[in-house]
C-alpha positions as CSV (number, residue, x, y, z in Angstrom):
1,M,95.5,133.5,89.1
2,D,95.0,129.5,87.5
3,D,92.2,131.1,85.0
4,V,95.3,134.8,84.6
5,D,97.8,132.5,84.4
6,E,95.8,130.4,81.7
7,I,94.3,133.9,79.5
8,V,97.7,135.2,79.5
9,Q,98.8,132.3,77.6
10,E,96.7,131.7,75.1
11,F,97.4,135.3,74.7
12,L,101.5,135.2,74.3
13,V,100.4,132.2,71.9
14,E,98.7,134.5,69.6
15,S,100.2,137.5,69.7
16,Y,103.6,135.5,68.5
17,E,101.5,134.1,65.6
18,N,100.6,137.2,64.7
19,L,103.9,138.8,64.9
20,D,105.8,136.5,62.4
21,Q,103.1,137.0,59.9
22,L,103.4,141.2,61.1
23,D,107.0,140.9,59.5
24,R,106.1,139.0,56.1
25,D,103.1,142.0,55.4
26,F,105.0,144.8,56.5
27,V,107.6,143.4,54.2
28,E,105.0,142.7,51.2
29,L,103.8,146.3,51.7
30,E,107.4,147.8,50.7
31,R,106.8,146.4,47.2
32,E,102.5,146.6,47.4
33,P,102.1,149.9,49.4
34,G,99.0,150.4,48.0
35,S,97.6,147.3,49.0
36,R,94.3,147.7,51.1
37,D,94.0,144.2,51.5
38,L,97.5,144.3,53.5
39,L,97.0,147.3,54.9
40,A,93.5,146.1,56.9
41,S,94.9,142.6,57.7
42,V,97.8,144.6,59.5
43,F,95.2,146.5,61.3
44,R,93.0,144.3,63.1
45,T,95.9,142.3,64.1
46,I,97.4,144.7,66.0
47,H,94.1,145.7,67.0
48,T,93.6,142.9,68.2
49,I,96.8,142.8,70.5
50,K,95.6,146.3,71.7
51,G,92.3,145.1,72.9
52,T,93.4,142.2,74.7
53,S,96.8,143.9,76.4
54,G,93.9,146.4,77.8
55,F,91.9,143.9,78.9
56,L,94.5,142.5,81.0
57,A,95.8,145.5,81.9
58,F,99.5,145.6,79.9
59,G,99.6,149.4,80.0
60,H,102.9,149.9,78.1
61,L,101.7,147.8,75.6
62,E,98.9,148.9,75.1
63,S,100.3,152.4,74.4
64,L,102.7,150.8,72.5
65,T,100.1,150.0,70.3
66,H,97.7,152.0,70.2
67,V,100.2,155.2,68.5
68,G,100.8,152.1,65.7
69,E,96.6,151.6,65.3
70,N,96.3,155.4,64.7
71,L,99.2,155.0,61.8
72,L,97.4,152.0,60.2
73,A,94.8,153.7,60.1
74,R,95.9,156.5,58.6
75,L,97.7,154.6,56.2
76,R,94.6,152.8,55.6
77,D,91.9,155.3,54.9
78,G,94.5,156.8,52.1
79,R,95.6,159.6,54.3
80,L,99.4,158.5,54.5
81,Q,101.2,156.8,52.1
82,M,103.5,154.1,52.8
83,T,107.8,155.3,52.9
84,P,110.9,153.6,54.4
85,E,110.9,155.9,57.3
86,I,106.8,154.5,58.5
87,T,108.1,151.4,57.2
88,D,111.2,151.4,60.2
89,A,109.0,153.0,62.2
90,L,106.3,150.1,62.1
91,L,108.9,147.4,62.7
92,A,110.3,149.2,65.3
93,M,106.9,148.9,67.1
94,V,106.4,145.2,66.3
95,D,110.2,144.7,68.0
96,G,108.9,146.4,71.1
97,V,105.7,144.5,71.1
98,R,107.8,141.3,70.8
99,E,110.1,142.5,73.9
100,L,107.0,143.3,76.5
101,L,105.8,139.8,75.3
102,A,109.1,138.4,76.7
103,A,109.1,140.2,79.3
104,I,105.3,139.0,80.2
105,E,106.3,135.6,79.3
106,A,109.4,135.5,81.9
107,T,108.3,137.4,85.0
108,G,104.5,137.6,84.1
109,A,105.1,141.3,83.8
110,E,105.7,144.0,81.6
111,G,109.1,144.5,84.3
112,D,111.0,148.4,82.3
113,V,111.2,147.0,78.9
114,D,111.6,150.7,76.8
115,V,109.1,151.5,74.4
116,S,109.9,155.4,74.9
117,T,112.2,155.3,71.3
118,A,109.9,152.6,69.2
119,V,106.7,155.3,70.6
120,A,108.8,158.3,69.7
121,L,109.3,156.5,65.9
122,V,106.0,156.2,65.5
123,Q,104.6,159.5,66.9
124,A,107.0,161.3,64.4
125,E,105.7,159.8,61.3
126,L,102.3,160.6,63.0
127,D,103.0,164.2,63.0
128,R,103.9,164.2,59.6
129,G,100.9,163.5,58.2
130,E,98.5,166.8,57.9
131,A,96.3,166.0,60.5
132,P,98.1,163.9,63.2
133,A,95.5,161.8,65.3
134,P,95.9,162.6,68.8
135,V,97.7,159.7,70.9
136,A,96.6,158.3,74.1
137,A,99.1,159.3,75.9
138,P,101.8,161.3,75.7
139,A,105.9,159.2,74.5
140,A,107.0,160.7,77.7
141,E,104.2,158.4,80.0
142,V,105.8,155.1,78.5
143,A,108.9,155.8,79.5
144,P,108.9,153.1,82.7
145,A,106.1,153.9,85.1
146,P,105.4,151.9,87.8
147,V,101.4,152.9,87.5
148,V,100.6,150.5,85.0
149,E,101.4,148.0,88.5
150,V,99.6,149.1,90.3
151,A,96.6,149.3,88.0
152,A,97.0,145.4,86.9
153,A,95.3,144.1,90.3
154,P,92.2,145.2,90.1
155,V,92.2,145.3,86.6
156,V,93.3,141.6,86.0
157,E,90.5,140.7,88.8
158,A,87.9,142.2,86.6
159,V,88.8,140.5,83.2
160,V,88.9,137.4,84.7
161,E,85.4,137.7,86.6
162,A,84.5,138.8,82.8
163,V,86.3,136.0,81.3
164,V,83.8,133.6,83.7
165,E,81.0,135.2,83.6
166,A,81.2,134.6,79.3
167,V,80.9,138.8,79.3
168,A,83.1,140.3,78.0
169,P,83.1,143.9,77.0
170,T,84.1,145.3,74.2
171,A,84.5,148.7,74.6
172,P,88.2,149.8,74.9
173,V,89.6,149.9,78.0
174,A,91.3,153.3,79.8
175,P,94.7,153.8,79.8
176,P,96.3,153.3,82.4
177,A,97.7,156.3,83.6
178,A,94.2,157.7,84.8
179,V,93.2,154.5,86.9
180,A,96.7,154.8,88.9
181,P,97.8,157.3,92.4
182,A,99.2,160.1,91.8
183,T,102.6,158.8,93.3
184,P,102.4,154.9,93.1
185,A,105.3,152.7,95.2
186,P,108.4,151.9,92.1
187,P,108.8,148.0,91.5
188,P,110.9,145.9,93.2
189,A,113.9,145.3,90.5
190,P,114.3,141.9,89.6
191,A,116.8,139.5,91.3
192,E,120.3,138.8,88.8
193,H,121.0,135.0,88.8
194,A,123.5,133.9,87.7
195,P,123.4,131.6,84.4
196,D,122.9,128.2,85.0
197,E,124.3,125.9,82.3
198,A,122.9,122.9,83.7
199,A,119.3,124.2,84.3
200,P,117.3,123.3,80.8
201,V,116.7,126.0,78.7
202,R,113.2,126.8,78.9
203,R,110.8,127.0,75.0
204,S,108.7,130.3,74.7
205,A,105.9,130.0,74.8
206,A,105.1,130.0,70.6
207,D,107.7,127.0,70.3
208,A,106.4,124.9,73.5
209,S,102.3,124.9,71.6
210,V,101.9,124.1,68.0
211,R,98.1,124.3,65.7
212,V,97.0,121.0,63.2
213,D,94.4,120.5,61.7
214,V,91.4,119.0,63.1
215,D,91.0,116.6,59.8
216,L,94.7,115.2,60.4
217,L,93.3,114.6,64.2
218,D,91.2,112.9,63.2
219,S,92.8,110.6,60.4
220,L,95.7,110.0,63.0
221,M,92.9,108.7,65.2
222,R,91.6,106.5,62.7
223,Q,94.9,105.1,61.8
224,V,95.4,104.9,65.9
225,G,92.5,102.3,65.8
226,E,93.8,100.3,62.9
227,L,96.4,99.7,65.6
228,V,94.6,98.8,68.6
229,L,93.0,96.2,66.8
230,A,96.6,95.0,65.0
231,R,98.0,94.6,69.1
232,N,95.2,93.0,70.7
233,Q,95.7,90.0,67.0
234,I,99.3,89.8,67.3
235,V,98.9,89.5,71.3
236,R,96.1,87.1,71.0
237,Q,98.2,85.0,68.6
238,A,101.3,85.0,70.9
239,A,99.9,83.9,74.2
240,A,98.3,81.3,71.9
241,R,101.7,79.7,70.2
242,G,103.6,79.7,73.6
243,D,106.8,81.5,72.0
244,A,108.5,83.3,75.1
245,E,110.5,85.4,72.4
246,L,107.1,86.2,70.6
247,T,105.0,86.8,73.5
248,R,107.9,89.6,75.3
249,A,108.0,91.5,71.9
250,S,103.9,91.5,72.2
251,Q,103.5,92.9,75.7
252,R,106.2,95.4,74.3
253,L,103.7,96.5,71.8
254,N,101.2,96.1,73.8
255,Q,102.6,98.7,76.3
256,I,103.5,101.2,72.6
257,A,100.2,100.7,71.3
258,S,98.4,102.2,75.0
259,E,100.7,105.1,75.2
260,L,100.3,106.1,71.8
261,Q,96.7,105.2,72.2
262,E,96.5,107.5,74.9
263,G,98.6,110.4,73.7
264,V,96.5,111.1,70.5
265,M,93.3,111.2,72.5
266,K,94.7,113.9,74.6
267,T,95.2,115.3,71.8
268,R,91.7,115.4,71.4
269,M,91.0,116.3,74.1
270,Q,89.4,119.7,75.3
271,P,88.1,121.1,78.8
272,I,84.2,121.1,79.1
273,D,84.6,125.1,80.4
274,H,84.5,125.4,76.4
275,L,81.3,124.4,76.4
276,W,80.5,126.2,80.2
277,S,81.4,129.8,78.5
278,K,78.4,130.7,77.2
279,L,76.3,129.2,79.9
280,P,76.4,132.2,82.3
281,R,74.9,134.6,79.6
282,V,71.6,131.7,78.7
283,V,71.0,131.7,82.8
284,R,71.4,135.7,82.9
285,D,68.8,135.7,79.8
286,L,66.5,133.1,80.6
287,G,66.5,134.4,84.8
288,A,65.7,137.7,83.2
289,T,63.1,136.3,81.0
290,C,61.0,133.9,83.4
291,G,61.5,136.4,86.4
292,R,64.4,134.0,88.5
293,S,67.3,135.3,90.6
294,V,70.1,132.7,89.3
295,R,73.4,132.2,90.8
296,L,75.6,130.4,88.5
297,E,78.5,128.1,89.7
298,M,80.5,125.7,87.8
299,V,83.1,123.3,89.7
300,G,85.2,120.7,87.4
301,K,85.5,123.4,84.6
302,E,89.2,121.6,83.5
303,T,87.5,118.4,83.2
304,E,88.7,117.4,79.0
305,L,86.3,115.5,76.9
306,D,86.7,114.1,73.5
307,R,85.8,117.4,71.0
308,T,83.2,115.0,69.3
309,L,81.7,114.5,72.1
310,L,81.8,118.4,73.7
311,E,79.7,119.1,70.8
312,A,77.2,117.0,71.0
313,V,76.2,117.4,74.3
314,K,76.2,121.4,73.6
315,D,72.7,121.0,73.1
316,P,71.3,118.3,76.0
317,L,73.6,120.4,78.3
318,T,71.9,123.6,77.1
319,H,68.2,122.4,77.7
320,L,68.8,120.8,80.9
321,V,69.9,124.4,82.2
322,R,67.6,125.8,80.9
323,N,64.6,123.7,82.1
324,A,66.9,123.9,85.6
325,V,66.5,127.3,85.6
326,D,62.2,127.3,84.1
327,H,60.9,124.6,86.4
328,G,63.5,123.8,88.8
329,L,63.9,127.4,90.5
330,E,61.1,128.9,92.0
331,A,60.3,132.4,91.6
332,P,62.1,134.5,94.7
333,Q,58.7,135.4,96.7
334,T,57.7,131.9,96.2
335,R,61.4,130.9,97.7
336,V,61.0,133.2,100.7
337,A,58.1,132.4,101.3
338,A,59.7,129.0,102.0
339,G,61.9,129.9,103.9
340,K,65.1,129.9,101.2
341,P,66.8,132.5,100.0
342,A,65.1,134.4,96.9
343,E,68.3,134.1,94.8
344,G,68.9,130.3,93.6
345,V,71.9,128.5,92.8
346,L,72.5,126.6,89.7
347,T,75.4,124.3,89.7
348,L,77.4,123.3,86.8
349,R,79.9,120.3,88.4
350,A,82.0,117.9,85.9
351,Y,84.3,115.3,86.6
352,H,85.9,112.2,85.6
353,E,84.4,108.8,87.4
354,G,85.0,105.2,86.3
355,G,86.1,105.6,82.7
356,Q,83.7,108.2,82.0
357,V,83.1,112.4,82.1
358,V,79.9,112.7,84.7
359,V,78.2,115.8,84.2
360,E,75.7,117.4,86.9
361,I,73.7,120.0,86.4
362,T,71.8,121.4,90.4
363,D,69.2,123.2,91.5
364,D,68.6,124.1,94.5
365,G,64.2,124.7,93.2
366,A,61.5,122.7,94.3
367,G,62.3,119.3,92.8
368,I,59.9,117.2,90.9
369,D,56.7,115.5,93.5
370,P,56.6,111.8,92.8
371,T,53.1,111.6,92.8
372,V,52.3,114.7,89.9
373,I,55.0,113.2,87.3
374,A,53.1,109.5,87.3
375,A,49.2,111.5,87.5
376,K,50.9,113.7,84.4
377,A,51.7,110.0,83.4
378,V,48.6,108.2,84.1
379,E,46.2,111.0,82.1
380,K,48.6,111.2,79.0
381,G,48.6,107.7,78.7
382,V,52.0,107.2,78.8
383,R,51.8,104.8,81.6
384,R,48.6,102.9,82.8
385,A,47.5,103.3,86.8
386,E,48.3,100.0,88.0
387,Q,51.4,100.7,86.3
388,V,52.5,103.7,88.2
389,A,51.2,102.2,91.3
390,S,54.0,99.3,90.8
391,M,56.9,101.6,90.0
392,S,59.4,103.0,92.9
393,D,60.3,106.5,93.0
394,A,63.4,106.0,91.1
395,E,61.8,105.3,87.8
396,I,58.6,107.2,88.4
397,L,60.8,110.0,88.1
398,Q,62.4,108.5,84.3
399,L,58.9,109.4,82.5
400,I,59.9,112.7,82.6
401,F,62.0,111.2,79.7
402,A,59.0,109.7,77.9
403,P,58.1,111.2,74.4
404,G,55.1,114.0,74.5
405,F,56.3,114.5,78.8
406,S,55.2,118.2,80.5
407,T,54.1,119.2,83.6
408,A,54.0,122.7,82.4
409,A,50.9,124.2,83.1
410,A,50.8,126.6,79.5
411,V,53.6,126.5,76.3
412,T,55.2,129.6,76.6
413,N,58.5,130.3,74.5
414,V,61.1,128.7,76.5
415,S,59.3,125.5,77.2
416,G,55.2,123.7,77.7
417,R,55.7,121.6,74.8
418,G,56.5,117.9,75.3
419,V,59.2,118.1,73.6
420,G,63.0,118.8,74.4
421,M,63.8,115.9,77.6
422,D,62.6,112.8,75.4
423,V,65.3,114.1,72.7
424,V,67.5,114.8,75.3
425,K,67.9,111.5,76.3
426,T,68.0,110.4,72.6
427,N,71.4,112.2,71.9
428,I,72.7,111.2,75.0
429,E,71.5,107.0,74.7
430,A,73.3,107.8,70.8
431,I,76.9,108.6,72.1
432,G,77.1,106.0,74.4
433,G,76.0,107.8,77.2
434,A,73.4,108.1,79.5
435,I,71.3,110.1,81.7
436,E,69.3,110.1,85.1
437,V,67.8,112.2,87.3
438,E,67.5,112.5,91.1
439,S,65.9,114.9,93.4
440,A,63.7,116.0,96.6
441,V,60.6,117.6,96.9
442,G,61.3,121.1,98.4
443,R,64.9,120.4,98.0
444,G,66.1,120.7,94.7
445,T,66.9,118.2,91.4
446,T,70.4,117.0,89.9
447,C,70.6,115.3,86.6
448,R,73.3,113.4,86.0
449,L,75.0,112.7,82.5
450,R,77.1,109.8,81.8
451,I,79.3,110.1,78.8
452,P,82.4,107.9,77.6
453,L,86.0,109.5,77.0
454,T,85.9,108.6,73.5
455,L,83.9,107.3,70.5
456,A,86.2,106.1,69.1
457,I,87.9,103.3,71.1
458,V,86.0,101.9,73.8
459,A,86.7,99.0,76.8
460,S,83.9,96.0,76.5
461,L,83.1,93.1,77.8
462,T,82.7,89.9,75.0
463,V,80.1,87.4,74.5
464,Q,78.9,84.3,73.0
465,C,75.5,83.5,72.1
466,G,74.9,80.6,69.8
467,R,78.2,80.6,67.3
468,E,78.2,84.7,67.2
469,S,80.7,86.9,69.5
470,Y,79.0,90.1,70.5
471,A,80.3,93.6,72.3
472,V,79.1,95.0,75.6
473,P,80.3,98.4,76.0
474,Q,81.5,98.2,79.9
475,V,79.8,101.8,81.2
476,N,77.2,99.8,80.3
477,L,77.5,97.3,82.7
478,L,77.2,96.3,86.2
479,E,78.0,92.8,87.2
480,L,78.5,90.2,86.3
481,V,76.3,86.8,87.7
482,A,77.2,83.5,87.3
483,L,74.4,80.7,88.2
484,D,75.4,76.9,88.7
485,A,73.0,74.4,87.0
486,T,71.7,74.0,91.3
487,K,71.0,78.1,91.5
488,A,69.5,78.5,88.5
489,A,66.7,76.0,89.1
490,T,66.1,77.2,92.5
491,H,66.5,81.0,92.1
492,V,65.1,81.9,88.8
493,E,61.5,82.4,88.5
494,E,58.3,82.9,85.8
495,V,56.1,85.7,86.8
496,G,53.8,86.3,84.1
497,G,55.3,84.4,81.8
498,A,58.6,86.4,82.3
499,E,62.0,85.0,84.6
500,V,63.0,87.0,86.9
501,Y,65.9,86.3,89.5
502,R,66.0,87.7,93.2
503,L,69.7,89.8,93.3
504,R,70.2,90.4,97.4
505,G,66.2,91.1,97.4
506,Q,65.0,93.0,94.7
507,L,63.7,92.0,92.1
508,L,65.7,91.6,88.0
509,P,63.8,90.5,85.5
510,L,66.1,88.2,83.1
511,I,66.6,88.8,78.9
512,R,67.8,85.9,77.0
513,L,69.8,87.4,74.9
514,S,69.3,84.4,72.0
515,E,65.7,85.7,71.7
516,V,66.3,89.0,71.3
517,L,68.3,88.0,68.2
518,G,65.6,86.1,67.1
519,R,68.0,82.5,68.0
520,P,66.0,79.2,68.9
521,A,67.9,77.7,72.2
522,G,70.3,75.5,72.5
523,T,72.1,76.4,69.1
524,G,75.6,77.1,71.6
525,D,79.3,76.3,69.9
526,A,79.5,72.6,70.0
527,A,83.3,72.4,69.4
528,S,82.8,70.7,73.0
529,D,80.1,68.6,74.7
530,D,81.8,70.4,78.5
531,E,81.3,73.6,77.5
532,T,77.0,72.7,76.0
533,D,76.1,71.4,78.8
534,E,77.9,73.9,81.4
535,T,75.7,76.2,78.7
536,H,72.7,74.6,79.3
537,D,72.6,73.8,82.9
538,G,74.2,76.7,84.5
539,L,73.5,80.9,83.9
540,T,76.4,83.6,82.9
541,I,74.2,86.7,83.7
542,A,75.0,90.0,82.6
543,V,73.5,93.0,84.6
544,L,72.7,95.6,82.7
545,Q,71.3,99.0,83.7
546,A,69.4,101.1,80.5
547,E,66.0,103.4,80.7
548,G,67.3,104.0,84.6
549,R,66.2,99.9,85.2
550,R,68.1,97.3,85.4
551,F,67.9,94.0,83.5
552,G,69.8,90.4,83.5
553,L,70.9,89.8,79.9
554,V,71.8,86.1,79.8
555,V,74.0,84.6,77.1
556,D,76.2,81.7,76.7
557,R,79.4,82.6,77.5
558,V,81.5,85.4,79.2
559,L,85.0,85.1,76.5
560,N,86.9,88.6,78.0
561,S,87.3,91.6,78.4
562,E,89.4,93.8,75.8
563,E,89.3,97.3,74.3
564,I,87.6,97.7,70.7
565,V,87.9,100.1,68.3
566,V,83.9,100.9,66.9
567,K,83.6,100.6,62.9
568,P,80.1,102.3,61.8
569,L,77.5,100.2,60.8
570,S,75.8,100.4,57.2
571,N,72.1,101.7,57.2
572,R,70.4,98.1,56.9
573,L,71.9,97.1,60.6
574,K,71.0,100.1,61.7
575,A,67.5,99.8,61.1
576,I,67.5,96.9,63.4
577,G,67.7,98.5,66.4
578,L,70.1,96.0,68.6
579,F,73.8,97.0,67.4
580,S,75.8,100.8,68.1
581,G,78.1,99.2,65.9
582,A,80.9,97.0,65.2
583,T,84.6,95.6,65.9
584,I,87.1,93.5,65.3
585,L,88.2,91.0,67.5
586,G,91.6,90.0,68.4
587,D,90.9,86.6,67.0
588,G,90.0,88.9,63.6
589,Q,86.2,87.5,64.3
590,V,83.7,90.4,63.1
591,A,81.9,91.2,66.5
592,L,78.8,93.5,67.0
593,I,78.2,96.0,69.7
594,L,74.5,95.8,71.7
595,D,72.6,98.4,71.5
596,V,71.9,97.9,76.0
597,Q,69.9,101.4,75.9
598,A,68.1,99.9,73.0
599,I,67.5,96.3,74.4
600,G,66.2,97.3,77.4
601,R,64.0,99.6,76.1
602,R,62.7,97.0,73.8
603,A,62.4,94.1,76.8
604,L,61.8,95.9,79.6
605,R,58.7,97.8,77.7
606,S,57.3,93.8,76.1
607,E,54.2,92.9,77.9
608,A,55.7,89.7,79.6
609,V,58.3,91.4,81.8
610,E,56.3,94.1,82.4
611,R,53.6,91.8,84.2
612,A,56.1,90.1,86.3
613,T,57.4,93.7,86.7
614,E,54.2,94.7,88.5
615,S,53.2,92.0,89.9
616,A,56.0,91.4,92.4
617,D,54.2,90.9,95.4
618,A,51.6,88.9,93.4
619,A,53.9,86.3,92.7
620,T,55.1,86.3,96.6
621,A,51.6,85.7,97.4
622,V,51.3,82.0,95.7
623,S,53.2,81.6,98.5
624,E,52.5,84.5,100.8
625,Q,52.1,81.8,104.2
626,E,56.2,80.3,103.0
627,R,57.5,83.2,101.9
628,V,59.3,85.6,104.5
629,L,62.0,88.6,104.0
630,V,64.8,88.3,106.2
631,A,66.2,91.3,107.9
632,G,68.8,92.0,109.2
633,I,68.3,94.7,112.3
634,G,71.8,94.7,114.4
635,E,73.8,92.5,117.3
636,G,73.4,89.6,115.2
637,R,69.4,89.1,115.2
638,Q,67.3,89.0,111.6
639,V,63.5,89.1,111.7
640,A,61.4,87.5,109.0
641,V,59.2,89.9,107.5
642,P,56.2,88.3,105.7
643,L,56.3,89.4,102.3
644,S,52.5,89.9,101.5
645,S,53.5,92.3,104.2
646,V,56.2,94.5,102.3
647,T,54.7,96.9,99.6
648,R,58.0,98.0,98.8
649,L,61.3,98.2,99.2
650,E,63.4,101.7,99.4
651,Q,66.1,103.4,100.5
652,I,66.5,107.1,101.4
653,P,69.3,109.4,102.3
654,V,69.1,109.9,106.2
655,A,68.9,113.8,105.6
656,R,65.7,113.2,104.9
657,I,64.3,112.2,107.7
658,E,62.2,115.0,109.6
659,R,59.8,115.5,113.5
660,V,56.9,116.3,114.2
661,G,56.9,116.4,117.8
662,H,58.8,113.0,119.4
663,R,58.5,110.8,116.0
664,E,60.5,110.8,113.0
665,V,58.9,110.9,109.8
666,V,59.5,111.0,105.7
667,Q,57.7,112.5,102.6
668,Y,57.0,109.6,100.4
669,R,54.7,109.7,97.0
670,G,52.8,113.1,98.7
671,Q,52.5,111.2,102.1
672,I,54.3,112.3,105.2
673,L,55.7,108.4,106.2
674,P,56.0,107.9,110.0
675,L,59.1,105.6,110.9
676,L,59.2,102.6,112.8
677,R,63.2,101.3,113.9
678,L,62.7,97.8,114.3
679,G,65.6,97.8,115.9
680,N,64.9,100.2,119.0
681,H,61.2,98.1,118.5
682,L,62.6,95.2,119.1
683,G,65.7,96.5,122.0
684,A,68.2,95.7,119.5
685,L,71.5,98.5,119.3
686,G,72.8,100.2,117.0
687,S,69.5,100.0,114.3
688,G,70.0,102.4,111.3
689,D,73.4,103.8,111.5
690,G,75.4,105.2,108.0
691,D,74.2,107.8,105.4
692,E,70.7,105.7,104.3
693,L,68.3,103.9,105.5
694,L,66.6,100.7,104.1
695,L,63.0,101.2,104.7
696,L,60.3,98.2,103.9
697,I,57.0,99.7,102.9
698,T,54.3,98.4,104.2
699,T,50.7,99.9,102.7
700,S,47.1,99.3,103.6
701,G,44.4,101.2,101.9
702,T,45.8,105.3,102.0
703,R,48.0,104.6,104.5
704,S,51.8,103.4,104.8
705,V,54.6,103.2,107.2
706,A,58.2,103.0,106.6
707,I,59.9,100.3,109.0
708,V,63.3,100.9,109.2
709,V,65.9,97.9,109.1
710,D,69.9,97.4,108.9
711,E,70.2,95.3,106.1
712,I,67.9,92.5,103.5
713,V,69.5,89.1,104.0
714,D,67.4,87.1,102.1
715,I,64.3,86.0,100.7
716,A,63.5,82.7,101.1
717,D,60.9,80.0,102.2
718,S,60.1,79.7,105.6
719,G,60.3,76.4,107.1
720,G,56.4,76.3,107.9
721,T,56.7,72.6,109.6
722,N,60.1,73.9,111.8
723,R,58.4,76.9,114.0
724,S,58.6,78.0,117.4
725,D,55.4,79.9,119.5
726,I,58.4,80.9,121.6
727,D,58.3,84.9,121.7
728,D,59.1,88.2,122.8
729,H,57.8,91.9,122.8
730,G,57.0,92.2,119.5
731,L,57.2,88.5,118.2
732,V,54.8,85.6,117.7
733,G,57.3,83.1,116.8
734,S,60.6,82.1,115.2
735,T,61.4,79.7,112.1
736,V,64.3,78.2,110.4
737,V,65.2,80.1,107.0
738,R,67.9,78.4,105.3
739,D,69.4,76.4,107.9
740,R,69.6,79.5,111.0
741,V,67.0,80.7,113.4
742,V,65.2,83.2,113.1
743,E,62.9,85.4,114.6
744,L,58.9,86.0,113.3
745,L,57.9,89.8,113.2
746,D,54.5,90.5,114.8
747,V,54.0,92.5,112.3
748,R,51.0,94.2,113.5
749,S,52.6,95.6,116.4
750,A,55.0,97.0,115.0
751,V,53.2,98.5,112.5
752,L,50.3,100.1,115.4
753,A,53.7,101.4,116.7
754,A,54.2,103.4,114.3
755,D,50.7,104.4,113.0
756,P,48.2,103.9,116.0
757,F,45.1,104.6,113.0
758,F,46.7,102.4,110.4
759,F,44.8,99.9,110.4
760,D,41.1,101.9,111.5
761,R,39.0,102.6,108.4
762,T,36.7,105.2,108.6
763,D,40.0,107.4,109.9
764,D,40.2,108.8,106.3
765,A,36.6,109.9,106.8
766,Q,37.1,111.8,109.8
767,A,40.2,113.2,109.3
768,G,38.8,114.8,106.1
769,A,35.9,115.7,107.4
770,H,38.3,117.9,110.5
771,G,40.6,119.1,107.6
772,L,43.0,117.3,108.6
773,D,45.7,114.1,108.6
774,H,47.2,112.1,111.5
775,H,49.9,110.3,108.8
776,T,49.6,110.9,105.8
777,S,48.7,114.7,105.1
778,E,49.9,115.8,101.5
779,V,52.9,117.3,100.5
780,P,52.2,120.8,98.7
781,A,52.7,121.0,95.2
């Protein structure tokens, strides 16, 4: 019913505005009775009110405007001439409409408003004409009748469904009397209430809203942006001077400016339903074209977004919806054969999270097979074979956004030309957003858009490189890492000519902002020797995300976080490709806003970083006898696994686990991998609790197994000189890692417990000859 209330409210506001215009037009018609333009305008207004009232099942209102429309049609066509009597009848109709609208606003229904007199006046003028047109219902039926109340419920429900599906009919609605039962129960009389002098006066729908020109709102937003800049400067100056009175005044200014900024931003916000309302028709037509049976579900239609951004995401969102229907959902017969309902479900979901609007497009279709994507990427030259071999599933899925990439078997009028997804990514990133994709083979795909609330004012982190300050949008910032001189020397490694840092067991490529900007090292702000020494001895890393991958941006200093006003760049600065805008900081200094996506795209595709990412295993193989991965397996126990035995770390939902006989398996890169819960294997309880499982993937030839651990504790030297051969089931001894005794895993024993054929090199040929494979069967595409 909330949707109905919103529709009625919009109808009331628009109708009140139309009535005010009608009063002026009728008076003007008395002076210019033959004005065709005025008559046409009045006719359109009454026709609009009549049509909407029919949709909303307001029968009295529809009947009154129907006879008025007939009279106006005669005047417009020249079959009647405007007279004072006709003007009186039409004005009486307008008054009746106004009374009905007031009743609808107060009670939600037309109540017992009597408009029979107004209908009779209009009908009398029609009867005086030479060829009176038949009316929809005799005047007697317009008296307060309960038939409309009985018919209202089903009609309203039909209207709501039609609005949601965005396919509202254009044919006139049948008069209420034609669908009402013969002897309906009378509506209950409204209860009488004594006037309450203390009760606040309720404003009408027309008085509660006002239409404002969009250009005026944009101008107001720009002025608020300038106010925010002035606010930032005053707050910083007040803090620097230490004047108590000035500080209090600046804090008050800060509060008022923030509230004003929030209020102005709200005036530009619109529910995302304005964009979604056109998608049901798109899905319906596309489903019919592609032979898909699709049900569209929308969650979070009330989520609001800046109107500028709403327009910017219109085309990308439409493309993703079309892609989900065409590529994601299977044909009905294919779904039934796979044990799914014939009708596919496409879900749109919008919500606020972390100062952003998140829009998800989810289908329950076939999903995206990383193996197929990887093969296509190599075939089309998007990536080399050795590159995709070292990429995670999440990284492989990001390849669908590469220019020219397509997995369609044939080019159609819907898809297959290799353009679209890269444009979607480019357009979303152009407004400071990001796109992610998650998929499970056989279960479906989710494309997730992360969009800023507004482009005008954004939260940012101000950093320093050399003598210059730069702003980093906080939407791209994951965390900050500060390393002292000791950790910077021991934890930062160089692989393939590029620096990397192992952050919680994962390889994090490092990019120095000074190198990106072409600045020589050691040109920091020399205002203080202590600051310079600290900058050079330690490292400050901003962990950012771009292209679906994380990287660390090494900066000289982190200054502070503040809201900034985005100013456009000149074409020359835009051409550099490193900056998305400029701003004025609180100290009056101009700062450029870093384009994190562009920096990440440029840096992560450099040869050095690619070699570092591809050769993570090679980096550990240099000292494979000393470097180990320390994992927790429950009950406080820690086990060291040689890094040379670990091909990849993966994290998967528990729901993806399946069973083959008494064994647990998981689908991974087109294979069926056996799982081994390491805690259970070594006699520890409680291994693998939670919604996610952490897997150590071990591969040999074409076979792989997944070893489940509770957590990754560290990657460190094994302390080979301090070992013990005291062992137990599944262990080869123990060693000391960072002053703690940890158990050394017998990797071969653990792998064989998961896959007895893992080290048998002849089993692949034998399995192929027999048409089966015990643990690495290909997953059907």
